[in-house]
Backbone atoms as SQL, in Angstrom:
CREATE TABLE atoms (id INTEGER PRIMARY KEY, chain TEXT, resi INTEGER, resn TEXT, atom TEXT, x REAL, y REAL, z REAL);
INSERT INTO atoms VALUES
  (1, 'A', 1, 'UNK', 'N', -11.506, -15.437, 3.656),
  (2, 'A', 1, 'UNK', 'CA', -11.124, -14.139, 4.194),
  (3, 'A', 1, 'UNK', 'C', -9.612, -14.010, 4.308),
  (4, 'A', 2, 'UNK', 'N', -8.961, -15.048, 4.847),
  (5, 'A', 2, 'UNK', 'CA', -7.508, -15.001, 4.998),
  (6, 'A', 2, 'UNK', 'C', -6.848, -14.975, 3.618),
  (7, 'A', 3, 'UNK', 'N', -7.386, -15.751, 2.699),
  (8, 'A', 3, 'UNK', 'CA', -6.832, -15.788, 1.343),
  (9, 'A', 3, 'UNK', 'C', -6.917, -14.416, 0.684),
  (10, 'A', 4, 'UNK', 'N', -8.037, -13.735, 0.869),
  (11, 'A', 4, 'UNK', 'CA', -8.239, -12.410, 0.295),
  (12, 'A', 4, 'UNK', 'C', -7.233, -11.404, 0.868),
  (13, 'A', 5, 'UNK', 'N', -7.033, -11.454, 2.191),
  (14, 'A', 5, 'UNK', 'CA', -6.085, -10.546, 2.834),
  (15, 'A', 5, 'UNK', 'C', -4.656, -10.837, 2.400),
  (16, 'A', 6, 'UNK', 'N', -4.303, -12.105, 2.357),
  (17, 'A', 6, 'UNK', 'CA', -2.958, -12.490, 1.945),
  (18, 'A', 6, 'UNK', 'C', -2.704, -12.089, 0.494),
  (19, 'A', 7, 'UNK', 'N', -3.691, -12.313, -0.355),
  (20, 'A', 7, 'UNK', 'CA', -3.537, -11.969, -1.765),
  (21, 'A', 7, 'UNK', 'C', -3.408, -10.457, -1.959),
  (22, 'A', 8, 'UNK', 'N', -4.134, -9.674, -1.179),
  (23, 'A', 8, 'UNK', 'CA', -4.005, -8.216, -1.284),
  (24, 'A', 8, 'UNK', 'C', -2.609, -7.766, -0.841),
  (25, 'A', 9, 'UNK', 'N', -2.062, -8.443, 0.165),
  (26, 'A', 9, 'UNK', 'CA', -0.705, -8.122, 0.621),
  (27, 'A', 9, 'UNK', 'C', 0.316, -8.476, -0.454),
  (28, 'A', 10, 'UNK', 'N', 0.143, -9.618, -1.094),
  (29, 'A', 10, 'UNK', 'CA', 1.055, -10.028, -2.167),
  (30, 'A', 10, 'UNK', 'C', 1.007, -9.034, -3.323),
  (31, 'A', 11, 'UNK', 'N', -0.184, -8.610, -3.706),
  (32, 'A', 11, 'UNK', 'CA', -0.315, -7.622, -4.788),
  (33, 'A', 11, 'UNK', 'C', 0.316, -6.296, -4.389),
  (34, 'A', 12, 'UNK', 'N', 0.144, -5.894, -3.125),
  (35, 'A', 12, 'UNK', 'CA', 0.742, -4.650, -2.633),
  (36, 'A', 12, 'UNK', 'C', 2.268, -4.736, -2.647),
  (37, 'A', 13, 'UNK', 'N', 2.802, -5.887, -2.277),
  (38, 'A', 13, 'UNK', 'CA', 4.259, -6.078, -2.301),
  (39, 'A', 13, 'UNK', 'C', 4.777, -5.989, -3.734),
  (40, 'A', 14, 'UNK', 'N', 4.047, -6.542, -4.675),
  (41, 'A', 14, 'UNK', 'CA', 4.437, -6.453, -6.082),
  (42, 'A', 14, 'UNK', 'C', 4.484, -4.995, -6.537),
  (43, 'A', 15, 'UNK', 'N', 3.464, -4.224, -6.192),
  (44, 'A', 15, 'UNK', 'CA', 3.429, -2.802, -6.558),
  (45, 'A', 15, 'UNK', 'C', 4.609, -2.072, -5.927),
  (46, 'A', 16, 'UNK', 'N', 4.893, -2.362, -4.666),
  (47, 'A', 16, 'UNK', 'CA', 6.010, -1.732, -3.972),
  (48, 'A', 16, 'UNK', 'C', 7.344, -2.110, -4.628),
  (49, 'A', 17, 'UNK', 'N', 7.504, -3.386, -4.971),
  (50, 'A', 17, 'UNK', 'CA', 8.745, -3.838, -5.620),
  (51, 'A', 17, 'UNK', 'C', 8.983, -3.125, -6.955),
  (52, 'A', 18, 'UNK', 'N', 7.934, -2.993, -7.741),
  (53, 'A', 18, 'UNK', 'CA', 8.067, -2.304, -9.028),
  (54, 'A', 18, 'UNK', 'C', 8.441, -0.847, -8.799),
  (55, 'A', 19, 'UNK', 'N', 7.772, -0.196, -7.852),
  (56, 'A', 19, 'UNK', 'CA', 8.068, 1.205, -7.556),
  (57, 'A', 19, 'UNK', 'C', 9.499, 1.415, -7.075),
  (58, 'A', 20, 'UNK', 'N', 9.935, 0.596, -6.133),
  (59, 'A', 20, 'UNK', 'CA', 11.300, 0.711, -5.604),
  (60, 'A', 20, 'UNK', 'C', 12.324, 0.422, -6.697),
  (61, 'A', 21, 'UNK', 'N', 12.029, -0.529, -7.553),
  (62, 'A', 21, 'UNK', 'CA', 12.954, -0.858, -8.646),
  (63, 'A', 21, 'UNK', 'C', 13.142, 0.328, -9.583),
  (64, 'A', 22, 'UNK', 'N', 12.047, 0.950, -9.982),
  (65, 'A', 22, 'UNK', 'CA', 12.153, 2.126, -10.844),
  (66, 'A', 22, 'UNK', 'C', 12.856, 3.278, -10.136),
  (67, 'A', 23, 'UNK', 'N', 12.545, 3.465, -8.850),
  (68, 'A', 23, 'UNK', 'CA', 13.176, 4.516, -8.058),
  (69, 'A', 23, 'UNK', 'C', 14.692, 4.324, -8.043),
  (70, 'A', 24, 'UNK', 'N', 15.141, 3.116, -7.778),
  (71, 'A', 24, 'UNK', 'CA', 16.579, 2.841, -7.704),
  (72, 'A', 24, 'UNK', 'C', 17.251, 2.879, -9.075),
  (73, 'A', 25, 'UNK', 'N', 16.580, 2.352, -10.085),
  (74, 'A', 25, 'UNK', 'CA', 17.162, 2.365, -11.433),
  (75, 'A', 25, 'UNK', 'C', 17.352, 3.784, -11.963),
  (76, 'A', 26, 'UNK', 'N', 16.499, 4.697, -11.542),
  (77, 'A', 26, 'UNK', 'CA', 16.607, 6.068, -12.041),
  (78, 'A', 26, 'UNK', 'C', 17.896, 6.747, -11.580),
  (79, 'A', 27, 'UNK', 'N', 18.489, 6.269, -10.492),
  (80, 'A', 27, 'UNK', 'CA', 19.758, 6.833, -10.039),
  (81, 'A', 27, 'UNK', 'C', 20.906, 6.491, -10.999),
  (82, 'A', 28, 'UNK', 'N', 20.762, 5.408, -11.737),
  (83, 'A', 28, 'UNK', 'CA', 21.825, 4.968, -12.638),
  (84, 'A', 28, 'UNK', 'C', 21.778, 5.652, -13.997),
  (85, 'A', 29, 'UNK', 'N', 20.702, 6.368, -14.278),
  (86, 'A', 29, 'UNK', 'CA', 20.561, 7.087, -15.542),
  (87, 'A', 29, 'UNK', 'C', 20.261, 8.549, -15.220),
  (88, 'A', 30, 'UNK', 'N', 21.274, 9.294, -14.805),
  (89, 'A', 30, 'UNK', 'CA', 21.019, 10.685, -14.425),
  (90, 'A', 30, 'UNK', 'C', 20.688, 11.560, -15.641),
  (91, 'A', 31, 'UNK', 'N', 19.501, 12.116, -15.627),
  (92, 'A', 31, 'UNK', 'CA', 19.055, 13.016, -16.696),
  (93, 'A', 31, 'UNK', 'C', 18.999, 14.435, -16.157),
  (94, 'A', 32, 'UNK', 'N', 18.529, 14.592, -14.930),
  (95, 'A', 32, 'UNK', 'CA', 18.460, 15.890, -14.276),
  (96, 'A', 32, 'UNK', 'C', 19.662, 16.079, -13.360),
  (97, 'A', 33, 'UNK', 'N', 19.956, 17.323, -13.046),
  (98, 'A', 33, 'UNK', 'CA', 21.051, 17.586, -12.114),
  (99, 'A', 33, 'UNK', 'C', 20.699, 17.090, -10.714),
  (100, 'A', 34, 'UNK', 'N', 19.461, 17.269, -10.304),
  (101, 'A', 34, 'UNK', 'CA', 18.990, 16.805, -9.007),
  (102, 'A', 34, 'UNK', 'C', 18.485, 15.368, -9.165),
  (103, 'A', 35, 'UNK', 'N', 19.342, 14.412, -8.856),
  (104, 'A', 35, 'UNK', 'CA', 19.024, 13.003, -9.067),
  (105, 'A', 35, 'UNK', 'C', 17.908, 12.546, -8.126),
  (106, 'A', 36, 'UNK', 'N', 17.833, 13.122, -6.944),
  (107, 'A', 36, 'UNK', 'CA', 16.766, 12.757, -6.011),
  (108, 'A', 36, 'UNK', 'C', 15.405, 13.191, -6.558),
  (109, 'A', 37, 'UNK', 'N', 15.331, 14.387, -7.113),
  (110, 'A', 37, 'UNK', 'CA', 14.088, 14.847, -7.743),
  (111, 'A', 37, 'UNK', 'C', 13.731, 13.950, -8.926),
  (112, 'A', 38, 'UNK', 'N', 14.733, 13.610, -9.706),
  (113, 'A', 38, 'UNK', 'CA', 14.509, 12.730, -10.856),
  (114, 'A', 38, 'UNK', 'C', 13.940, 11.388, -10.412),
  (115, 'A', 39, 'UNK', 'N', 14.506, 10.794, -9.372),
  (116, 'A', 39, 'UNK', 'CA', 14.025, 9.495, -8.913),
  (117, 'A', 39, 'UNK', 'C', 12.600, 9.591, -8.372),
  (118, 'A', 40, 'UNK', 'N', 12.271, 10.682, -7.702),
  (119, 'A', 40, 'UNK', 'CA', 10.899, 10.870, -7.235),
  (120, 'A', 40, 'UNK', 'C', 9.931, 11.026, -8.403),
  (121, 'A', 41, 'UNK', 'N', 10.344, 11.745, -9.446),
  (122, 'A', 41, 'UNK', 'CA', 9.494, 11.900, -10.629),
  (123, 'A', 41, 'UNK', 'C', 9.297, 10.562, -11.339),
  (124, 'A', 42, 'UNK', 'N', 10.351, 9.784, -11.424),
  (125, 'A', 42, 'UNK', 'CA', 10.242, 8.450, -12.029),
  (126, 'A', 42, 'UNK', 'C', 9.279, 7.591, -11.208),
  (127, 'A', 43, 'UNK', 'N', 9.382, 7.679, -9.889),
  (128, 'A', 43, 'UNK', 'CA', 8.487, 6.902, -9.027),
  (129, 'A', 43, 'UNK', 'C', 7.035, 7.339, -9.200),
  (130, 'A', 44, 'UNK', 'N', 6.806, 8.643, -9.296),
  (131, 'A', 44, 'UNK', 'CA', 5.442, 9.147, -9.512),
  (132, 'A', 44, 'UNK', 'C', 4.862, 8.551, -10.789),
  (133, 'A', 45, 'UNK', 'N', 5.670, 8.470, -11.830),
  (134, 'A', 45, 'UNK', 'CA', 5.201, 7.896, -13.090),
  (135, 'A', 45, 'UNK', 'C', 5.084, 6.373, -13.021),
  (136, 'A', 46, 'UNK', 'N', 5.991, 5.716, -12.316),
  (137, 'A', 46, 'UNK', 'CA', 5.979, 4.253, -12.224),
  (138, 'A', 46, 'UNK', 'C', 4.815, 3.740, -11.389),
  (139, 'A', 47, 'UNK', 'N', 4.310, 4.561, -10.489),
  (140, 'A', 47, 'UNK', 'CA', 3.188, 4.146, -9.653),
  (141, 'A', 47, 'UNK', 'C', 1.938, 3.908, -10.503),
  (142, 'A', 48, 'UNK', 'N', 1.817, 4.611, -11.605),
  (143, 'A', 48, 'UNK', 'CA', 0.607, 4.487, -12.430),
  (144, 'A', 48, 'UNK', 'C', 0.452, 3.075, -12.992),
  (145, 'A', 49, 'UNK', 'N', 1.401, 2.572, -13.788),
  (146, 'A', 49, 'UNK', 'CA', 1.201, 1.210, -14.303),
  (147, 'A', 49, 'UNK', 'C', 1.307, 0.127, -13.229),
  (148, 'A', 50, 'UNK', 'N', 2.154, 0.340, -12.227),
  (149, 'A', 50, 'UNK', 'CA', 2.300, -0.698, -11.199),
  (150, 'A', 50, 'UNK', 'C', 1.037, -0.810, -10.343),
  (151, 'A', 51, 'UNK', 'N', 0.401, 0.312, -10.039),
  (152, 'A', 51, 'UNK', 'CA', -0.841, 0.240, -9.264),
  (153, 'A', 51, 'UNK', 'C', -1.951, -0.401, -10.087),
  (154, 'A', 52, 'UNK', 'N', -1.964, -0.121, -11.373),
  (155, 'A', 52, 'UNK', 'CA', -2.965, -0.768, -12.230),
  (156, 'A', 52, 'UNK', 'C', -2.732, -2.278, -12.263),
  (157, 'A', 53, 'UNK', 'N', -1.479, -2.683, -12.427),
  (158, 'A', 53, 'UNK', 'CA', -1.160, -4.110, -12.464),
  (159, 'A', 53, 'UNK', 'C', -1.573, -4.798, -11.168),
  (160, 'A', 54, 'UNK', 'N', -1.198, -4.222, -10.034),
  (161, 'A', 54, 'UNK', 'CA', -1.552, -4.826, -8.745),
  (162, 'A', 54, 'UNK', 'C', -3.051, -4.894, -8.528),
  (163, 'A', 55, 'UNK', 'N', -3.751, -3.839, -8.909),
  (164, 'A', 55, 'UNK', 'CA', -5.203, -3.812, -8.766),
  (165, 'A', 55, 'UNK', 'C', -5.855, -4.827, -9.686),
  (166, 'A', 56, 'UNK', 'N', -5.393, -4.882, -10.918),
  (167, 'A', 56, 'UNK', 'CA', -5.934, -5.824, -11.902),
  (168, 'A', 56, 'UNK', 'C', -5.729, -7.271, -11.450),
  (169, 'A', 57, 'UNK', 'N', -4.517, -7.573, -10.977),
  (170, 'A', 57, 'UNK', 'CA', -4.244, -8.927, -10.499),
  (171, 'A', 57, 'UNK', 'C', -5.146, -9.286, -9.329),
  (172, 'A', 58, 'UNK', 'N', -5.343, -8.342, -8.419),
  (173, 'A', 58, 'UNK', 'CA', -6.194, -8.626, -7.264),
  (174, 'A', 58, 'UNK', 'C', -7.627, -8.896, -7.689),
  (175, 'A', 59, 'UNK', 'N', -8.177, -8.038, -8.528),
  (176, 'A', 59, 'UNK', 'CA', -9.586, -8.181, -8.899),
  (177, 'A', 59, 'UNK', 'C', -9.835, -9.321, -9.882),
  (178, 'A', 60, 'UNK', 'N', -8.786, -9.917, -10.418),
  (179, 'A', 60, 'UNK', 'CA', -8.969, -11.125, -11.229),
  (180, 'A', 60, 'UNK', 'C', -9.440, -12.290, -10.366),
  (181, 'A', 61, 'UNK', 'N', -9.016, -12.305, -9.095),
  (182, 'A', 61, 'UNK', 'CA', -9.302, -13.454, -8.232),
  (183, 'A', 61, 'UNK', 'C', -10.184, -13.133, -7.033),
  (184, 'A', 62, 'UNK', 'N', -10.098, -11.926, -6.505),
  (185, 'A', 62, 'UNK', 'CA', -10.782, -11.597, -5.252),
  (186, 'A', 62, 'UNK', 'C', -11.557, -10.291, -5.383),
  (187, 'A', 63, 'UNK', 'N', -12.315, -9.948, -4.330),
  (188, 'A', 63, 'UNK', 'CA', -13.041, -8.679, -4.321),
  (189, 'A', 63, 'UNK', 'C', -13.085, -8.108, -2.910),
  (190, 'A', 64, 'UNK', 'N', -12.694, -6.847, -2.785),
  (191, 'A', 64, 'UNK', 'CA', -12.972, -6.006, -1.618),
  (192, 'A', 64, 'UNK', 'C', -13.231, -4.614, -2.169),
  (193, 'A', 65, 'UNK', 'N', -13.709, -3.740, -1.337),
  (194, 'A', 65, 'UNK', 'CA', -13.986, -2.385, -1.797),
  (195, 'A', 65, 'UNK', 'C', -12.673, -1.741, -2.272),
  (196, 'A', 66, 'UNK', 'N', -12.718, -0.997, -3.372),
  (197, 'A', 66, 'UNK', 'CA', -11.498, -0.351, -3.878),
  (198, 'A', 66, 'UNK', 'C', -10.822, 0.564, -2.856),
  (199, 'A', 67, 'UNK', 'N', -11.608, 1.241, -2.022),
  (200, 'A', 67, 'UNK', 'CA', -11.007, 2.118, -1.015),
  (201, 'A', 67, 'UNK', 'C', -10.213, 1.308, 0.008),
  (202, 'A', 68, 'UNK', 'N', -10.712, 0.142, 0.374),
  (203, 'A', 68, 'UNK', 'CA', -10.000, -0.731, 1.313),
  (204, 'A', 68, 'UNK', 'C', -8.717, -1.261, 0.680),
  (205, 'A', 69, 'UNK', 'N', -8.794, -1.654, -0.573),
  (206, 'A', 69, 'UNK', 'CA', -7.599, -2.141, -1.266),
  (207, 'A', 69, 'UNK', 'C', -6.560, -1.033, -1.385),
  (208, 'A', 70, 'UNK', 'N', -6.996, 0.174, -1.723),
  (209, 'A', 70, 'UNK', 'CA', -6.072, 1.303, -1.823),
  (210, 'A', 70, 'UNK', 'C', -5.381, 1.580, -0.505),
  (211, 'A', 71, 'UNK', 'N', -6.130, 1.548, 0.586),
  (212, 'A', 71, 'UNK', 'CA', -5.539, 1.770, 1.907),
  (213, 'A', 71, 'UNK', 'C', -4.541, 0.665, 2.253),
  (214, 'A', 72, 'UNK', 'N', -4.867, -0.560, 1.920),
  (215, 'A', 72, 'UNK', 'CA', -3.928, -1.667, 2.170),
  (216, 'A', 72, 'UNK', 'C', -2.644, -1.496, 1.380),
  (217, 'A', 73, 'UNK', 'N', -2.766, -1.110, 0.118),
  (218, 'A', 73, 'UNK', 'CA', -1.576, -0.907, -0.709),
  (219, 'A', 73, 'UNK', 'C', -0.684, 0.172, -0.106),
  (220, 'A', 74, 'UNK', 'N', -1.275, 1.270, 0.336),
  (221, 'A', 74, 'UNK', 'CA', -0.494, 2.375, 0.914),
  (222, 'A', 74, 'UNK', 'C', 0.156, 1.941, 2.221),
  (223, 'A', 75, 'UNK', 'N', -0.598, 1.274, 3.093),
  (224, 'A', 75, 'UNK', 'CA', -0.042, 0.855, 4.383),
  (225, 'A', 75, 'UNK', 'C', 1.070, -0.178, 4.219),
  (226, 'A', 76, 'UNK', 'N', 0.898, -1.115, 3.302),
  (227, 'A', 76, 'UNK', 'CA', 1.949, -2.110, 3.055),
  (228, 'A', 76, 'UNK', 'C', 3.197, -1.428, 2.497),
  (229, 'A', 77, 'UNK', 'N', 3.009, -0.491, 1.567),
  (230, 'A', 77, 'UNK', 'CA', 4.155, 0.221, 0.999),
  (231, 'A', 77, 'UNK', 'C', 4.886, 1.020, 2.079),
  (232, 'A', 78, 'UNK', 'N', 4.147, 1.699, 2.951),
  (233, 'A', 78, 'UNK', 'CA', 4.781, 2.473, 4.025),
  (234, 'A', 78, 'UNK', 'C', 5.519, 1.553, 4.998),
  (235, 'A', 79, 'UNK', 'N', 4.932, 0.416, 5.288),
  (236, 'A', 79, 'UNK', 'CA', 5.572, -0.557, 6.181),
  (237, 'A', 79, 'UNK', 'C', 6.861, -1.095, 5.559),
  (238, 'A', 80, 'UNK', 'N', 6.805, -1.456, 4.284),
  (239, 'A', 80, 'UNK', 'CA', 7.999, -1.977, 3.611),
  (240, 'A', 80, 'UNK', 'C', 9.067, -0.900, 3.447),
  (241, 'A', 81, 'UNK', 'N', 8.641, 0.341, 3.258),
  (242, 'A', 81, 'UNK', 'CA', 9.608, 1.444, 3.217),
  (243, 'A', 81, 'UNK', 'C', 10.333, 1.568, 4.550),
  (244, 'A', 82, 'UNK', 'N', 9.592, 1.480, 5.649),
  (245, 'A', 82, 'UNK', 'CA', 10.205, 1.584, 6.979),
  (246, 'A', 82, 'UNK', 'C', 11.121, 0.407, 7.265),
  (247, 'A', 83, 'UNK', 'N', 10.710, -0.763, 6.805),
  (248, 'A', 83, 'UNK', 'CA', 11.449, -1.983, 7.104),
  (249, 'A', 83, 'UNK', 'C', 12.646, -2.209, 6.185),
  (250, 'A', 84, 'UNK', 'N', 12.509, -1.850, 4.899),
  (251, 'A', 84, 'UNK', 'CA', 13.545, -2.185, 3.919),
  (252, 'A', 84, 'UNK', 'C', 14.144, -0.949, 3.250),
  (253, 'A', 85, 'UNK', 'N', 13.316, -0.121, 2.632),
  (254, 'A', 85, 'UNK', 'CA', 13.824, 0.985, 1.818),
  (255, 'A', 85, 'UNK', 'C', 14.704, 1.937, 2.622),
  (256, 'A', 86, 'UNK', 'N', 14.209, 2.389, 3.749),
  (257, 'A', 86, 'UNK', 'CA', 14.970, 3.371, 4.533),
  (258, 'A', 86, 'UNK', 'C', 16.265, 2.777, 5.077),
  (259, 'A', 87, 'UNK', 'N', 16.229, 1.633, 5.770),
  (260, 'A', 87, 'UNK', 'CA', 17.491, 1.106, 6.307),
  (261, 'A', 87, 'UNK', 'C', 18.508, 0.714, 5.235),
  (262, 'A', 88, 'UNK', 'N', 18.031, 0.129, 4.138),
  (263, 'A', 88, 'UNK', 'CA', 18.962, -0.397, 3.148),
  (264, 'A', 88, 'UNK', 'C', 19.454, 0.679, 2.188),
  (265, 'A', 89, 'UNK', 'N', 18.587, 1.599, 1.782),
  (266, 'A', 89, 'UNK', 'CA', 18.962, 2.554, 0.741),
  (267, 'A', 89, 'UNK', 'C', 19.089, 4.002, 1.228),
  (268, 'A', 90, 'UNK', 'N', 18.193, 4.463, 2.057),
  (269, 'A', 90, 'UNK', 'CA', 18.170, 5.866, 2.453),
  (270, 'A', 90, 'UNK', 'C', 19.230, 6.167, 3.512),
  (271, 'A', 91, 'UNK', 'N', 19.306, 5.346, 4.539),
  (272, 'A', 91, 'UNK', 'CA', 20.285, 5.582, 5.607),
  (273, 'A', 91, 'UNK', 'C', 21.704, 5.462, 5.063),
  (274, 'A', 92, 'UNK', 'N', 21.914, 4.576, 4.092),
  (275, 'A', 92, 'UNK', 'CA', 23.239, 4.408, 3.487),
  (276, 'A', 92, 'UNK', 'C', 23.709, 5.690, 2.796),
  (277, 'A', 93, 'UNK', 'N', 22.763, 6.506, 2.368),
  (278, 'A', 93, 'UNK', 'CA', 23.094, 7.761, 1.678),
  (279, 'A', 93, 'UNK', 'C', 23.023, 8.961, 2.618),
  (280, 'A', 94, 'UNK', 'N', 22.961, 8.722, 3.913),
  (281, 'A', 94, 'UNK', 'CA', 22.979, 9.807, 4.881),
  (282, 'A', 94, 'UNK', 'C', 21.604, 10.285, 5.320),
  (283, 'A', 95, 'UNK', 'N', 20.557, 9.612, 4.893),
  (284, 'A', 95, 'UNK', 'CA', 19.203, 9.991, 5.298),
  (285, 'A', 95, 'UNK', 'C', 18.798, 9.289, 6.576),
  (286, 'A', 96, 'UNK', 'N', 17.533, 9.432, 6.937),
  (287, 'A', 96, 'UNK', 'CA', 17.002, 8.795, 8.136),
  (288, 'A', 96, 'UNK', 'C', 15.516, 8.527, 7.938),
  (289, 'A', 97, 'UNK', 'N', 14.947, 7.793, 8.889),
  (290, 'A', 97, 'UNK', 'CA', 13.506, 7.574, 8.840),
  (291, 'A', 97, 'UNK', 'C', 12.774, 8.914, 8.912),
  (292, 'A', 98, 'UNK', 'N', 13.263, 9.802, 9.780),
  (293, 'A', 98, 'UNK', 'CA', 12.606, 11.105, 9.950),
  (294, 'A', 98, 'UNK', 'C', 12.646, 11.921, 8.662),
  (295, 'A', 99, 'UNK', 'N', 13.788, 11.939, 8.000),
  (296, 'A', 99, 'UNK', 'CA', 13.879, 12.713, 6.755),
  (297, 'A', 99, 'UNK', 'C', 13.032, 12.085, 5.655),
  (298, 'A', 100, 'UNK', 'N', 12.960, 10.762, 5.628),
  (299, 'A', 100, 'UNK', 'CA', 12.168, 10.072, 4.615),
  (300, 'A', 100, 'UNK', 'C', 10.684, 10.347, 4.804),
  (301, 'A', 101, 'UNK', 'N', 10.197, 10.218, 6.040),
  (302, 'A', 101, 'UNK', 'CA', 8.773, 10.388, 6.301),
  (303, 'A', 101, 'UNK', 'C', 8.353, 11.852, 6.469),
  (304, 'A', 102, 'UNK', 'N', 9.303, 12.757, 6.537),
  (305, 'A', 102, 'UNK', 'CA', 8.939, 14.183, 6.583),
  (306, 'A', 102, 'UNK', 'C', 8.976, 14.814, 5.188),
  (307, 'A', 103, 'UNK', 'N', 9.411, 14.065, 4.202),
  (308, 'A', 103, 'UNK', 'CA', 9.443, 14.564, 2.825),
  (309, 'A', 103, 'UNK', 'C', 8.021, 14.609, 2.267),
  (310, 'A', 104, 'UNK', 'N', 7.566, 15.771, 1.805),
  (311, 'A', 104, 'UNK', 'CA', 6.206, 15.859, 1.261),
  (312, 'A', 104, 'UNK', 'C', 5.982, 14.951, 0.050),
  (313, 'A', 105, 'UNK', 'N', 7.044, 14.601, -0.649),
  (314, 'A', 105, 'UNK', 'CA', 6.914, 13.738, -1.816),
  (315, 'A', 105, 'UNK', 'C', 6.435, 12.348, -1.411),
  (316, 'A', 106, 'UNK', 'N', 6.828, 11.874, -0.231),
  (317, 'A', 106, 'UNK', 'CA', 6.354, 10.578, 0.254),
  (318, 'A', 106, 'UNK', 'C', 4.832, 10.575, 0.337),
  (319, 'A', 107, 'UNK', 'N', 4.281, 11.635, 0.915),
  (320, 'A', 107, 'UNK', 'CA', 2.822, 11.712, 1.083),
  (321, 'A', 107, 'UNK', 'C', 2.120, 11.949, -0.252),
  (322, 'A', 108, 'UNK', 'N', 2.752, 12.668, -1.143),
  (323, 'A', 108, 'UNK', 'CA', 2.181, 12.867, -2.478),
  (324, 'A', 108, 'UNK', 'C', 2.053, 11.536, -3.205),
  (325, 'A', 109, 'UNK', 'N', 3.094, 10.740, -3.135),
  (326, 'A', 109, 'UNK', 'CA', 3.086, 9.436, -3.802),
  (327, 'A', 109, 'UNK', 'C', 2.101, 8.490, -3.114),
  (328, 'A', 110, 'UNK', 'N', 2.000, 8.551, -1.793),
  (329, 'A', 110, 'UNK', 'CA', 1.042, 7.711, -1.074),
  (330, 'A', 110, 'UNK', 'C', -0.393, 8.056, -1.466),
  (331, 'A', 111, 'UNK', 'N', -0.697, 9.346, -1.558),
  (332, 'A', 111, 'UNK', 'CA', -2.039, 9.776, -1.965),
  (333, 'A', 111, 'UNK', 'C', -2.294, 9.367, -3.413),
  (334, 'A', 112, 'UNK', 'N', -1.283, 9.521, -4.264),
  (335, 'A', 112, 'UNK', 'CA', -1.421, 9.108, -5.659),
  (336, 'A', 112, 'UNK', 'C', -1.736, 7.620, -5.743),
  (337, 'A', 113, 'UNK', 'N', -1.000, 6.810, -5.010),
  (338, 'A', 113, 'UNK', 'CA', -1.224, 5.361, -5.020),
  (339, 'A', 113, 'UNK', 'C', -2.640, 5.033, -4.560),
  (340, 'A', 114, 'UNK', 'N', -3.084, 5.653, -3.477),
  (341, 'A', 114, 'UNK', 'CA', -4.419, 5.388, -2.956),
  (342, 'A', 114, 'UNK', 'C', -5.499, 5.703, -3.995),
  (343, 'A', 115, 'UNK', 'N', -5.429, 6.895, -4.579),
  (344, 'A', 115, 'UNK', 'CA', -6.469, 7.287, -5.524),
  (345, 'A', 115, 'UNK', 'C', -6.400, 6.503, -6.837),
  (346, 'A', 116, 'UNK', 'N', -5.208, 6.131, -7.266),
  (347, 'A', 116, 'UNK', 'CA', -5.110, 5.303, -8.467),
  (348, 'A', 116, 'UNK', 'C', -5.721, 3.925, -8.249),
  (349, 'A', 117, 'UNK', 'N', -5.434, 3.315, -7.110),
  (350, 'A', 117, 'UNK', 'CA', -6.005, 2.001, -6.815),
  (351, 'A', 117, 'UNK', 'C', -7.525, 2.115, -6.704),
  (352, 'A', 118, 'UNK', 'N', -8.007, 3.181, -6.070),
  (353, 'A', 118, 'UNK', 'CA', -9.459, 3.374, -5.995),
  (354, 'A', 118, 'UNK', 'C', -10.065, 3.538, -7.385),
  (355, 'A', 119, 'UNK', 'N', -9.429, 4.359, -8.222),
  (356, 'A', 119, 'UNK', 'CA', -9.947, 4.607, -9.569),
  (357, 'A', 119, 'UNK', 'C', -9.947, 3.317, -10.391),
  (358, 'A', 120, 'UNK', 'N', -8.792, 2.645, -10.432),
  (359, 'A', 120, 'UNK', 'CA', -8.701, 1.413, -11.201),
  (360, 'A', 120, 'UNK', 'C', -9.638, 0.348, -10.630),
  (361, 'A', 121, 'UNK', 'N', -9.731, 0.264, -9.301),
  (362, 'A', 121, 'UNK', 'CA', -10.610, -0.708, -8.674),
  (363, 'A', 121, 'UNK', 'C', -12.068, -0.468, -9.020),
  (364, 'A', 122, 'UNK', 'N', -12.498, 0.792, -8.981),
  (365, 'A', 122, 'UNK', 'CA', -13.888, 1.104, -9.344),
  (366, 'A', 122, 'UNK', 'C', -14.136, 0.780, -10.810),
  (367, 'A', 123, 'UNK', 'N', -13.174, 1.090, -11.651),
  (368, 'A', 123, 'UNK', 'CA', -13.312, 0.792, -13.085),
  (369, 'A', 123, 'UNK', 'C', -13.379, -0.722, -13.319),
  (370, 'A', 124, 'UNK', 'N', -12.480, -1.455, -12.695),
  (371, 'A', 124, 'UNK', 'CA', -12.435, -2.906, -12.904),
  (372, 'A', 124, 'UNK', 'C', -13.656, -3.602, -12.313),
  (373, 'A', 125, 'UNK', 'N', -14.135, -3.152, -11.164),
  (374, 'A', 125, 'UNK', 'CA', -15.307, -3.798, -10.580),
  (375, 'A', 125, 'UNK', 'C', -16.573, -3.442, -11.346),
  (376, 'A', 126, 'UNK', 'N', -16.597, -2.270, -11.956),
  (377, 'A', 126, 'UNK', 'CA', -17.752, -1.898, -12.773),
  (378, 'A', 126, 'UNK', 'C', -17.814, -2.754, -14.020),
  (379, 'A', 127, 'UNK', 'N', -16.652, -2.994, -14.650),
  (380, 'A', 127, 'UNK', 'CA', -16.637, -3.805, -15.871),
  (381, 'A', 127, 'UNK', 'C', -16.901, -5.270, -15.564),
  (382, 'A', 128, 'UNK', 'N', -16.528, -5.733, -14.370),
  (383, 'A', 128, 'UNK', 'CA', -16.772, -7.118, -13.988),
  (384, 'A', 128, 'UNK', 'C', -18.262, -7.325, -13.742),
  (385, 'A', 129, 'UNK', 'N', -18.919, -6.362, -13.085),
  (386, 'A', 129, 'UNK', 'CA', -20.341, -6.484, -12.760),
  (387, 'A', 129, 'UNK', 'C', -21.223, -6.387, -13.997),
  (388, 'A', 130, 'UNK', 'N', -20.771, -5.651, -15.003),
  (389, 'A', 130, 'UNK', 'CA', -21.597, -5.429, -16.195),
  (390, 'A', 130, 'UNK', 'C', -21.765, -6.670, -17.032);
């Protein structure tokens, strides 16, 4: 049980690291005039392969319900955002925890992550059982 929980946290941290990396890298390649919008769009797209990777890695070794895994991924990402992303990157640019968590894009990405992990998890567990 502890191994399963720890492994889900490790996979969630990996997904978060990939997402934050793409988010930050997008600032260095400005394509749109609104760089913040661009970075959010890059993150929305980066969540797709990173959530699949994290889900795939988890289901290679362990099993929990996909909805539980999706919720864990979202909660770990929100926790790491509060602990690392906001203080290190957002506050440095004049933002705050309140502005970060009141942005509708945060919740859009969280919902996207949850449903992607659920979708990939259901797909992967169906193929494993077959």
